[in-house]
N, CA and C of each residue as an Amber inpcrd file, in Angstrom:
protein
   246
  16.8540000  17.8710000 -13.3330000  16.1760000  16.9650000 -12.3930000
  17.1600000  16.5690000 -11.1680000  18.1210000  16.1200000 -11.5310000
  19.0960000  15.6080000 -10.7520000  19.8060000  16.7370000 -10.0550000
  19.6920000  17.9650000 -10.5440000  20.4100000  19.1890000  -9.8380000
  19.8400000  19.3720000  -8.4350000  18.5670000  19.2170000  -8.4340000
  17.6050000  19.2820000  -7.2940000  17.9680000  18.8630000  -6.3230000
  18.0650000  17.2680000  -6.7000000  18.5410000  16.0310000  -5.8110000
  19.9230000  16.3690000  -5.2710000  20.5220000  16.6290000  -5.9950000
  22.1030000  16.8970000  -5.5590000  22.0030000  18.0780000  -4.3300000
  21.2790000  19.2860000  -4.7250000  21.2360000  20.2270000  -3.7870000
  20.7150000  19.9960000  -2.5640000  19.4530000  19.0700000  -2.6170000
  19.2610000  18.7540000  -1.3300000  19.8650000  17.6420000  -0.5650000
  20.4530000  16.6200000  -1.1790000  21.3460000  16.0500000  -0.4160000
  22.4340000  16.6540000   0.4360000  23.3980000  17.7500000  -0.8290000
  24.1750000  18.2440000   0.2130000  23.6770000  19.3740000   1.1920000
  22.5060000  19.6670000   1.2000000  21.9910000  20.4740000   2.3280000
  21.8140000  19.6000000   3.6340000  21.9080000  18.3400000   3.5800000
  21.8560000  17.8280000   4.8420000  22.9830000  16.7960000   5.0880000
  24.3560000  17.2580000   4.3890000  25.5860000  16.6710000   4.5010000
  25.7170000  15.3070000   3.9840000  24.8740000  14.8430000   2.5550000
  25.1200000  13.9030000   1.9300000  25.3320000  13.9520000   0.4180000
  25.4550000  13.1070000  -0.3850000  25.5500000  13.2860000  -1.8960000
  25.0050000  12.2830000  -2.3280000  25.3650000  12.1550000  -3.8790000
  24.7830000  10.9590000  -4.6030000  25.4030000   9.7500000  -4.4090000
  26.7380000   9.9300000  -4.2180000  27.1750000   8.4700000  -3.6210000
  26.7920000   7.9380000  -2.6740000  26.0060000   8.6160000  -1.7450000
  25.3370000   7.9420000  -0.4920000  24.0600000   7.7280000  -0.6220000
  23.4110000   7.4380000  -1.6750000  21.9710000   7.0620000  -2.2960000
  22.0200000   5.6660000  -2.1800000  21.1270000   5.0920000  -1.2890000
  20.8630000   3.8160000  -1.1130000  19.8340000   3.2360000  -2.0480000
  18.5990000   4.1290000  -2.3880000  17.7980000   3.5360000  -3.1780000
  17.1420000   4.5820000  -3.8830000  16.6670000   4.4050000  -5.1270000
  15.8800000   5.5480000  -5.8120000  14.5010000   4.9130000  -6.5220000
  13.4960000   5.7460000  -6.7960000  12.5380000   5.2040000  -7.4280000
  12.2550000   6.4120000  -8.4050000  12.2940000   6.4100000  -9.6320000
  12.2030000   7.4220000 -10.8400000  10.7460000   7.2730000 -11.4270000
  10.0440000   8.2510000 -11.3960000   8.7780000   8.1410000 -11.9060000
   8.4620000   8.9980000 -13.1240000   7.9930000   8.6730000 -14.1850000
   7.9870000   9.3410000 -15.4670000   6.6960000   9.0870000 -16.1050000
   6.1250000  10.4750000 -16.6090000   4.7650000  10.4220000 -16.8880000
   4.7760000   9.9250000 -18.2990000   4.8270000   8.8240000 -18.5960000
   4.8130000   8.0490000 -19.9050000   4.6560000   6.4120000 -19.8730000
   4.1310000   5.7670000 -20.7790000   4.2570000   4.3830000 -20.8060000
   4.8630000   4.2380000 -22.1690000   5.6040000   5.1050000 -22.3770000
   6.3920000   4.5520000 -23.7630000   7.8850000   4.3070000 -23.4910000
   8.2810000   3.1710000 -23.7120000   9.7560000   2.5790000 -23.5020000
  10.7670000   3.7120000 -23.6760000  10.7540000   4.1820000 -24.7560000
  11.7380000   5.4210000 -25.2580000  11.7220000   6.3210000 -24.4870000
  10.5960000   7.1180000 -23.8690000  10.6140000   7.8870000 -22.8200000
  11.3500000   7.4430000 -21.4580000  10.8550000   6.4840000 -21.0190000
  11.6190000   5.8290000 -20.0760000  12.9970000   5.8790000 -19.8030000
  13.3280000   5.1840000 -21.2930000  14.8510000   5.1030000 -21.6610000
  15.5780000   6.2720000 -21.2770000  14.7350000   7.5030000 -21.9560000
  15.7970000   8.6750000 -22.2180000  15.9410000   9.0590000 -20.7550000
  14.8670000   9.0360000 -20.0430000  15.1890000   9.4180000 -18.4770000
  16.1350000   8.7330000 -18.0250000  16.1200000   7.4330000 -18.0100000
  17.2170000   6.4440000 -17.6400000  18.5280000   6.8620000 -17.8100000
  18.5780000   7.3560000 -19.2410000  19.8240000   7.6090000 -19.8400000
  20.3500000   8.8610000 -19.0990000  19.6390000   9.6710000 -18.5110000
  19.9710000  10.8800000 -17.6570000  20.3450000  10.7910000 -16.2680000
  19.3810000   9.6230000 -15.7580000  19.9760000   9.2800000 -14.1590000
  21.4160000   8.5120000 -14.4230000  21.6430000   7.6270000 -15.2210000
  23.0120000   7.0920000 -15.4900000  24.2570000   7.9480000 -15.6230000
  24.0180000   8.8960000 -16.5590000  24.8140000  10.2300000 -16.9460000
  25.4080000  10.8350000 -15.7350000  24.4220000  10.8610000 -14.5610000
  24.7110000  11.8740000 -13.5100000  25.6770000  11.3550000 -12.4500000
  25.5640000  10.0140000 -12.8410000  26.2130000   8.8760000 -11.4870000
  25.1200000   8.4540000 -10.4250000  24.0830000   8.8160000 -10.2860000
  22.9850000   8.4830000  -9.5440000  23.0910000   6.9270000  -9.4280000
  23.1970000   6.6870000 -10.4550000  22.8190000   4.7890000 -10.7190000
  23.9960000   4.1420000 -10.1790000  24.8950000   4.6930000  -9.9080000
  26.3830000   4.0910000  -9.6840000  26.1490000   3.4110000  -8.1620000
  27.3430000   2.5690000  -7.6160000  27.2060000   1.8020000  -6.5510000
  26.1030000   0.9830000  -5.9300000  26.3200000   0.2280000  -5.2790000
  25.5690000  -0.7200000  -4.5660000  24.0840000  -0.2080000  -4.0950000
  23.2680000   0.2660000  -5.0620000  22.0740000   0.4500000  -4.3070000
  20.6380000  -0.1990000  -5.3490000  19.6340000  -0.3360000  -4.9420000
  18.3970000  -0.4230000  -6.0030000  17.8960000   1.0150000  -6.3920000
  17.0320000   0.5650000  -7.6700000  16.5130000   1.7410000  -8.3980000
  15.2250000   1.0380000  -9.1890000  14.2450000   1.7160000  -9.3260000
  13.2160000   1.4040000  -9.7120000  12.4970000   2.5170000 -10.6540000
  12.6190000   2.1610000 -12.1290000  11.9720000   2.8670000 -12.8100000
  10.6010000   2.5270000 -13.3560000   9.4280000   3.7930000 -13.3010000
   8.2100000   3.4070000 -13.2730000   7.6620000   4.3440000 -14.4400000
   6.6840000   4.0580000 -15.3730000   5.8540000   4.9580000 -16.1260000
   4.5430000   5.0220000 -15.4360000   4.0890000   6.4900000 -15.0500000
   2.9510000   6.7290000 -14.7240000   1.7390000   7.5310000 -15.5670000
   0.8380000   7.6920000 -15.1790000  -0.2690000   8.4770000 -15.8290000
  -0.0990000  10.0070000 -15.7110000   0.4590000  10.3540000 -14.1570000
   0.4540000  11.5620000 -13.8720000   1.2430000  11.8700000 -12.5580000
   1.3540000  13.0630000 -12.1630000   2.4650000  13.2870000 -11.1860000
   1.6690000  14.4110000 -10.5570000   2.0370000  14.8390000  -9.4210000
   1.3930000  15.5330000  -8.2860000   1.2220000  17.1640000  -8.9010000
   1.8940000  17.6830000  -9.6790000   1.8280000  18.7620000 -10.0360000
   1.4500000  19.1990000 -11.6950000   1.1100000  20.2500000 -12.1060000
   0.6130000  20.4260000 -13.2740000   1.9270000  20.5920000 -13.9540000
   2.2120000  19.7500000 -15.3370000   3.4240000  20.1170000 -15.7620000
   4.3020000  18.9560000 -15.5320000   4.3110000  18.8530000 -14.4310000
   5.5880000  17.5990000 -13.6780000   5.6230000  16.4510000 -14.5050000
   6.6900000  15.9820000 -15.1960000   6.9150000  15.0870000 -16.0520000
   7.7860000  13.8650000 -15.3080000   8.6230000  14.3660000 -14.2630000
   9.4670000  13.1160000 -13.7450000   9.6450000  13.4150000 -12.2370000
   9.6230000  12.3250000 -11.3180000   9.7850000  12.5010000  -9.8800000
  10.9320000  11.6140000  -9.5190000  11.8360000  11.8930000  -8.7180000
  12.7030000  11.0000000  -8.1850000  12.5060000  11.0420000  -6.5860000
  12.4440000   9.7910000  -6.0410000  12.4100000   9.6860000  -4.6940000
  13.6800000   8.7980000  -4.4080000  14.4900000   9.5330000  -3.4010000
  15.8910000   8.7250000  -3.0930000  15.9410000   8.6300000  -1.3690000
  16.5020000   7.4880000  -1.0760000  17.0810000   7.2950000   0.5240000
  18.4340000   7.2930000   0.0570000  18.9450000   7.9800000   1.3400000
  20.2010000   8.2300000   0.9620000  20.8650000   8.3570000   2.6400000
  21.9720000   7.6650000   2.8290000  22.5900000   7.8330000   4.0490000
  23.4110000   9.3950000   4.4040000  23.1990000   9.6090000   5.5450000
  23.8790000  11.1210000   5.9280000  25.0770000  10.6950000   6.7520000
  26.3290000  10.6800000   6.5110000  27.4860000  10.5710000   7.1660000
  27.3770000  11.3270000   8.7030000  27.8530000  10.4130000   9.7680000
  28.0700000  11.2810000  10.9420000  29.2560000  12.2460000  10.8640000
  29.3400000  13.3870000  11.4660000  30.4580000  14.0500000  11.5840000
  31.2910000  14.3720000  12.6450000  31.4090000  13.1740000  13.1950000
  32.5610000  13.3510000  14.4170000  31.5650000  13.5120000  16.1380000
  30.4420000  13.4510000  15.8590000  29.4140000  13.4280000  16.9150000
  29.3160000  12.2820000  17.9740000  29.8110000  12.4640000  18.9010000
  29.8470000  11.1110000  20.0230000  28.4250000  11.0090000  20.7330000
């Protein structure tokens, strides 16, 4: 799940270290499942740095079989353009 986010951030010249906020949606209301997903987020480095993050249990997501969705807002550093 984090690999796709990392790839998308790189595609626009950013990275996990530039993430300002995240919303993590998990198809579950079980605290253990939410905690397990949060453990993966923390291990990835996504949760480090000064940003806000919200972890939510939901009943379903947009695609069949989809269990987790992460929405991230990140800074895209300028590349010397004037």
